[in-house]
C-alpha positions as CSV (number, residue, x, y, z in Angstrom):
1,M,58.5,136.5,70.9
2,N,58.5,137.9,67.2
3,P,55.4,138.5,65.3
4,N,55.7,135.4,63.0
5,T,56.1,133.1,66.0
6,A,53.0,134.9,67.7
7,K,51.0,134.3,64.5
8,T,52.2,130.7,64.4
9,E,51.0,130.0,67.8
10,V,47.6,131.5,67.2
11,F,47.3,129.5,63.8
12,T,48.5,126.3,65.2
13,A,45.9,126.7,67.9
14,I,43.2,127.3,65.2
15,S,44.5,124.4,63.1
16,A,44.1,121.9,66.3
17,L,40.6,122.7,66.6
18,L,39.4,122.0,62.9
19,E,37.5,119.1,62.2
20,D,38.5,119.2,58.4
21,K,42.1,118.9,58.6
22,S,42.6,119.8,55.0
23,I,41.9,123.4,55.7
24,V,45.0,125.7,55.7
25,V,44.9,128.4,58.4
26,A,45.7,131.6,56.8
27,E,45.4,135.4,57.3
28,D,41.8,136.0,56.0
29,L,40.2,132.5,57.4
30,P,37.0,133.8,58.9
31,L,36.4,132.5,62.6
32,I,33.0,134.2,63.0
33,G,30.2,134.7,60.8
34,S,28.3,132.4,58.2
35,D,31.7,131.5,56.8
36,S,33.4,130.4,60.0
37,V,35.4,127.3,60.2
38,L,34.7,127.0,64.0
39,D,31.5,126.5,65.8
40,S,30.9,128.5,69.2
41,M,32.2,125.7,71.3
42,N,35.5,125.6,69.3
43,L,35.8,129.4,69.6
44,V,35.7,129.2,73.2
45,E,38.2,126.2,73.3
46,L,40.4,128.5,71.1
47,C,40.1,131.4,73.6
48,L,41.0,129.1,76.4
49,A,44.1,127.6,74.6
50,L,45.2,131.2,73.8
51,E,44.9,132.1,77.5
52,D,47.0,129.3,78.6
53,K,49.7,130.1,75.9
54,A,49.5,133.8,77.1
55,A,50.1,132.7,80.7
56,E,53.2,130.7,79.3
57,L,54.7,133.8,77.9
58,G,53.9,136.0,80.8
59,F,50.7,138.0,80.2
60,E,47.0,137.7,80.3
61,F,45.2,137.5,77.0
62,D,41.8,139.4,77.3
63,W,39.3,138.0,74.7
64,T,36.3,139.4,76.5
65,S,36.3,143.1,75.4
66,D,33.2,144.9,74.1
67,A,34.6,144.8,70.7
68,A,35.4,141.1,70.9
69,M,32.2,139.9,69.4
70,S,31.4,142.9,67.3
71,K,31.2,141.4,63.8
72,S,32.7,144.4,62.1
73,R,35.8,145.2,64.5
74,S,36.2,142.1,66.3
75,M,39.5,140.3,67.0
76,F,37.7,136.9,65.6
77,R,36.9,138.4,62.3
78,T,39.8,136.2,60.7
79,A,42.7,134.3,62.0
80,G,45.1,137.2,60.9
81,A,43.1,139.6,63.2
82,L,43.1,137.2,66.3
83,A,46.9,136.9,65.6
84,A,47.5,140.6,65.5
85,E,45.4,141.0,68.7
86,F,47.2,138.4,70.6
87,L,50.5,140.1,69.5
88,S,49.4,143.6,70.5
89,Q,48.1,142.3,73.9
90,M,51.4,140.6,74.3
91,E,53.6,143.6,73.5
92,S,51.4,146.1,75.7
93,K,51.2,143.7,78.9
94,K,54.8,142.7,79.3
């Protein structure tokens, strides 16, 4: 899977969980913090959806690392950061 396809998969998963369908998922869309577009339940649903997608692609997506919920370095800072982490894990675990 190329980087653009991985990003599309992550952005599509995020978009599916948005209540406000007018929001465009972009690199800098915040996923945690006060400006987040997802609540905590949606964030868990997103992680489970990405686990399922990773399984389809033949790797295990680990979203439970110590850094995952660190606001400053979390993969959940933005949609772009999450897509980059998904791609990184996919490439390293294949």
